[in-house]
C-alpha positions as CSV (number, residue, x, y, z in Angstrom):
1,M,-42.6,15.6,-66.1
2,T,-38.8,16.0,-65.6
3,S,-37.9,17.8,-68.8
4,M,-35.9,20.8,-69.3
5,N,-39.0,22.8,-69.4
6,G,-39.8,21.5,-65.9
7,D,-36.4,22.6,-64.6
8,R,-37.0,26.0,-66.1
9,S,-40.4,26.1,-64.2
10,R,-38.6,25.1,-61.1
11,R,-36.0,27.8,-61.4
12,W,-38.6,30.5,-62.1
13,S,-40.7,29.4,-59.2
14,R,-37.7,29.5,-56.9
15,F,-36.2,32.7,-58.3
16,A,-38.2,35.3,-60.3
17,V,-41.4,35.1,-58.4
18,I,-39.8,36.8,-55.4
19,V,-39.2,39.9,-57.4
20,T,-41.9,42.7,-57.1
21,A,-45.0,42.2,-59.2
22,L,-45.6,44.6,-62.0
23,V,-48.4,46.9,-61.3
24,V,-50.9,47.4,-64.1
25,C,-50.8,51.1,-64.8
26,V,-49.8,53.3,-67.8
27,A,-46.8,55.3,-66.1
28,T,-43.9,54.9,-68.2
29,S,-41.2,57.3,-69.5
30,L,-43.8,58.8,-71.6
31,A,-46.5,60.8,-70.4
32,A,-49.8,58.6,-69.8
33,A,-51.8,60.9,-72.1
34,E,-49.3,60.3,-74.8
35,L,-49.8,56.6,-74.8
36,S,-52.0,55.1,-77.6
37,K,-55.1,53.5,-76.2
38,V,-54.4,50.5,-78.2
39,A,-51.0,50.0,-76.7
40,V,-52.4,50.4,-73.2
41,S,-55.3,47.9,-73.9
42,Q,-52.8,45.3,-75.4
43,F,-50.5,45.8,-72.4
44,K,-53.2,45.1,-69.9
45,L,-54.4,42.1,-71.8
46,G,-50.8,40.9,-72.0
47,W,-50.4,41.3,-68.3
48,S,-53.7,39.4,-67.8
49,Y,-52.6,36.5,-70.1
50,Y,-49.0,36.6,-68.1
51,E,-50.7,36.2,-64.8
52,S,-52.8,33.2,-66.0
53,G,-49.6,31.3,-67.5
54,R,-50.7,31.9,-71.0
55,L,-47.3,33.1,-72.2
56,P,-47.7,32.8,-76.0
57,E,-50.8,35.1,-75.9
58,A,-49.0,37.3,-73.4
59,M,-46.2,37.9,-75.9
60,G,-48.6,38.5,-78.7
61,A,-50.5,41.2,-76.8
62,V,-47.2,42.9,-75.5
63,D,-45.6,42.8,-79.1
64,K,-48.8,44.6,-80.4
65,A,-48.4,47.3,-77.6
66,L,-44.9,47.6,-78.4
67,K,-45.6,48.1,-82.3
68,E,-47.9,50.9,-81.4
69,E,-45.6,52.4,-78.7
70,P,-41.9,51.3,-79.1
71,K,-41.0,53.5,-76.1
72,Y,-43.4,51.9,-73.8
73,A,-41.0,51.0,-70.8
74,Q,-43.5,49.0,-68.9
75,A,-44.3,46.8,-72.1
76,H,-40.5,46.3,-72.5
77,L,-40.4,45.1,-68.8
78,L,-43.4,42.8,-69.4
79,R,-41.9,41.3,-72.5
80,G,-38.7,40.7,-70.4
81,M,-40.7,38.8,-67.8
82,I,-42.2,36.6,-70.2
83,L,-39.0,35.8,-71.9
84,D,-37.6,35.2,-68.4
85,R,-40.3,32.7,-67.4
86,R,-39.6,30.8,-70.8
87,G,-36.0,30.5,-69.7
88,A,-34.6,33.0,-72.1
89,T,-32.8,35.0,-69.6
90,E,-30.3,36.7,-71.8
91,D,-33.0,37.9,-74.0
92,A,-35.1,39.0,-71.0
93,L,-32.0,41.0,-69.8
94,A,-32.0,43.0,-73.0
95,E,-35.6,43.9,-72.4
96,F,-35.0,45.0,-68.8
97,D,-32.2,47.2,-70.2
98,R,-34.4,48.7,-72.8
99,A,-36.9,49.4,-70.2
100,L,-34.3,51.2,-67.9
101,D,-32.8,53.1,-70.9
102,L,-36.2,54.5,-71.4
103,D,-36.6,55.3,-67.7
104,K,-33.5,55.1,-65.6
105,K,-35.6,55.5,-62.4
106,Y,-37.8,52.5,-63.1
107,T,-37.0,50.5,-60.0
108,D,-39.2,47.5,-61.0
109,A,-37.2,47.1,-64.1
110,R,-34.1,47.4,-61.9
111,L,-35.2,44.6,-59.6
112,Y,-36.1,42.2,-62.4
113,R,-32.7,43.0,-64.0
114,G,-31.0,42.1,-60.7
115,A,-32.9,38.9,-60.5
116,A,-32.1,37.8,-64.2
117,L,-28.4,38.7,-63.5
118,A,-28.4,36.3,-60.4
119,R,-29.8,33.6,-62.5
120,L,-26.9,34.2,-64.9
121,E,-24.5,33.7,-62.0
122,R,-23.6,37.4,-62.1
123,R,-24.4,37.8,-58.5
124,E,-22.1,40.8,-57.8
125,D,-23.7,42.7,-60.6
126,A,-27.1,41.6,-59.2
127,M,-26.4,43.0,-55.8
128,K,-25.3,46.2,-57.2
129,E,-28.6,46.6,-58.9
130,F,-30.5,45.8,-55.6
131,E,-28.4,48.3,-53.9
132,I,-29.3,51.0,-56.5
133,A,-33.0,50.2,-56.0
134,L,-32.6,50.3,-52.3
135,K,-31.6,54.1,-52.6
136,D,-34.8,54.9,-54.5
137,Q,-36.5,56.7,-51.7
138,S,-39.6,57.2,-53.9
139,Y,-40.1,53.6,-54.5
140,A,-43.2,52.5,-52.9
141,Y,-42.3,49.0,-51.9
142,P,-38.8,49.0,-50.2
143,E,-39.6,45.7,-48.4
144,K,-39.5,43.9,-51.9
145,V,-36.0,45.2,-52.3
146,H,-35.0,43.9,-49.1
147,T,-36.5,40.6,-49.9
148,N,-34.5,40.4,-53.1
149,I,-31.3,41.1,-51.3
150,G,-32.2,38.4,-48.7
151,W,-33.0,36.0,-51.4
152,L,-29.4,36.8,-53.1
153,K,-27.7,36.5,-49.8
154,R,-29.1,33.1,-49.3
155,M,-28.1,32.0,-52.7
156,E,-24.6,32.9,-51.6
157,S,-25.0,31.0,-48.3
158,D,-24.9,34.1,-46.3
159,Y,-27.8,32.9,-44.2
160,H,-27.3,35.4,-41.3
161,G,-27.1,38.2,-43.7
162,A,-30.2,36.9,-45.3
163,I,-32.2,36.7,-42.3
164,E,-31.1,40.3,-41.5
165,S,-32.4,41.5,-44.8
166,L,-35.7,39.5,-44.7
167,E,-36.4,40.8,-41.1
168,A,-35.9,44.3,-42.4
169,A,-38.6,43.6,-45.1
170,I,-40.8,42.3,-42.5
171,K,-40.3,45.2,-40.2
172,I,-41.4,47.5,-43.2
173,N,-44.4,45.6,-44.1
174,P,-45.4,42.8,-41.6
175,S,-47.7,41.3,-44.3
176,H,-45.1,40.7,-46.9
177,A,-45.8,37.1,-47.6
178,R,-42.7,36.6,-49.8
179,A,-40.3,37.8,-47.1
180,Y,-41.6,35.1,-44.7
181,F,-41.5,32.4,-47.4
182,E,-37.8,33.3,-48.0
183,L,-37.2,33.4,-44.4
184,G,-38.6,30.0,-44.1
185,L,-36.2,28.8,-47.1
186,T,-33.3,30.2,-45.0
187,Y,-34.1,28.6,-41.8
188,D,-34.5,25.5,-43.8
189,A,-31.0,25.7,-45.0
190,L,-29.8,26.3,-41.6
191,G,-31.6,23.1,-40.3
192,K,-33.9,25.2,-38.1
193,D,-37.2,23.3,-38.5
194,A,-39.3,25.0,-36.1
195,E,-38.2,28.5,-37.2
196,A,-38.8,27.4,-40.9
197,L,-42.3,26.0,-40.3
198,R,-43.3,29.2,-38.4
199,A,-42.1,31.3,-41.3
200,Y,-43.9,29.3,-43.8
201,Q,-47.1,29.6,-41.8
202,D,-46.8,33.3,-41.7
203,A,-46.5,33.4,-45.5
204,L,-49.6,31.4,-46.1
205,V,-52.1,34.5,-45.7
206,G,-50.6,36.2,-48.9
207,M,-49.5,33.1,-50.8
208,D,-52.2,30.5,-50.4
209,G,-52.1,29.9,-54.2
210,S,-48.5,29.0,-54.2
211,P,-47.7,25.3,-54.9
212,D,-44.0,26.0,-53.7
213,L,-45.3,27.1,-50.4
214,H,-47.7,24.4,-49.7
215,L,-45.0,21.8,-50.7
216,K,-42.7,23.5,-48.1
217,L,-45.4,23.4,-45.6
218,G,-46.2,20.0,-46.2
219,L,-42.5,18.8,-45.7
220,A,-42.0,20.9,-42.7
221,M,-45.0,19.4,-41.0
222,I,-43.9,15.9,-41.8
223,K,-40.8,17.0,-39.9
224,S,-42.9,18.2,-36.9
225,G,-45.0,15.1,-36.8
226,S,-48.2,16.9,-38.1
227,H,-49.0,14.3,-40.6
228,A,-52.6,15.0,-41.3
229,K,-51.9,18.8,-41.9
230,A,-48.8,17.8,-44.0
231,R,-51.1,15.7,-46.2
232,Q,-53.5,18.7,-46.6
233,H,-50.8,20.9,-47.9
234,L,-49.3,18.3,-50.2
235,E,-52.8,17.6,-51.6
236,K,-53.1,21.3,-52.1
237,V,-49.9,21.3,-54.4
238,L,-51.5,18.7,-56.5
239,A,-54.6,20.6,-56.7
240,L,-52.9,23.9,-57.6
241,S,-50.3,22.5,-60.1
242,P,-51.0,18.8,-60.9
243,E,-48.5,18.9,-63.7
244,G,-46.2,21.4,-62.2
245,P,-42.6,20.9,-61.0
246,Q,-43.6,20.6,-57.4
247,A,-46.2,17.8,-58.0
248,E,-43.8,14.8,-58.4
249,E,-42.1,15.8,-55.0
250,A,-45.6,16.2,-53.3
251,R,-46.6,12.9,-54.6
252,G,-43.6,11.2,-53.2
253,A,-44.2,12.8,-49.8
254,I,-47.7,11.7,-49.8
255,A,-46.6,8.1,-50.5
256,T,-44.3,8.2,-47.5
257,L,-47.3,9.2,-45.3
258,S,-49.3,6.4,-46.7
259,G,-46.8,3.6,-47.2
260,P,-45.3,1.0,-44.9
261,H,-42.3,3.1,-44.2
262,K,-44.3,6.2,-43.1
263,P,-42.7,8.7,-40.7
264,S,-43.0,7.9,-37.2
C-alpha cells in the first residue's frame, strides 16, 4: 500500500530504528524502589507491545504506567517512541523533552530527541544533541552515538564524514550491525557497490529480521550478478513484511529476475 501511513513506515524504518534500543529496566530519575509495581509492570507490557508493532496496545499500557508514575522518565521516552513511529514527531519530541527534564543525563532520550529533530529538518540541533550524548563517558553504548552521527552526516551528503563516524562505531563494537547497515547505505550513495554489499553482509548477523536489510542485500546482489542469492533475500523481505513498505520494491525486483528483461 502506498499511502501516507506507508510513507511514514518507510521514514521510520530508514531513520528512527538506528537509534539505540530502549533497555527494559526501571532506572529513571526516581529511585527504582520508589516506582509503583503497577507502573513498572505496565511499562514492560508497553515495551513488549511496542516491539511487536502493536502500537495502540503499547500506548494504552504506557499511559497506565504514567498515570501511576507521572515522573517515570523511561515511560515518557517509550511514549515518545510510539508517537514517533506513528508519525507524530512533534508530539514525540515533547515526550523526549519531558524525559530529559526528569533526567538531564538520560542519554537514550537525548538520542531519540536528536533523531526526531533530524526528521523535522532541524539537523543542526540534532547534531548538537548527538555531540552532547558523545560526551557522556558513562553511557554504555558509545557506538550507537557514533552511528547516529554517521546517519546524520549521510543525510547531509557528508559521505566521507559518515564513513569516519561509522568506522569509529565499528571499532568500538565490531558486532554493531546497525553501523554496518548505515555504512552500506553510505557506500550505496557513493556508488561503491562492492563495498556496500560487503557492509550489508556484515550487518546480517545482527539484523537478520530486518526487511530493510534484506531488500538492500537483494538489490546489491542483483548488481553483483548473484541472482539466486538476491532472490533469497528479496523473498525474505516478503516473508518478514508482506504488507510493509519494502514489499512492493522487493516484488518489483523479483519480477526483473523472472521476466524477459532480467538482469544479465
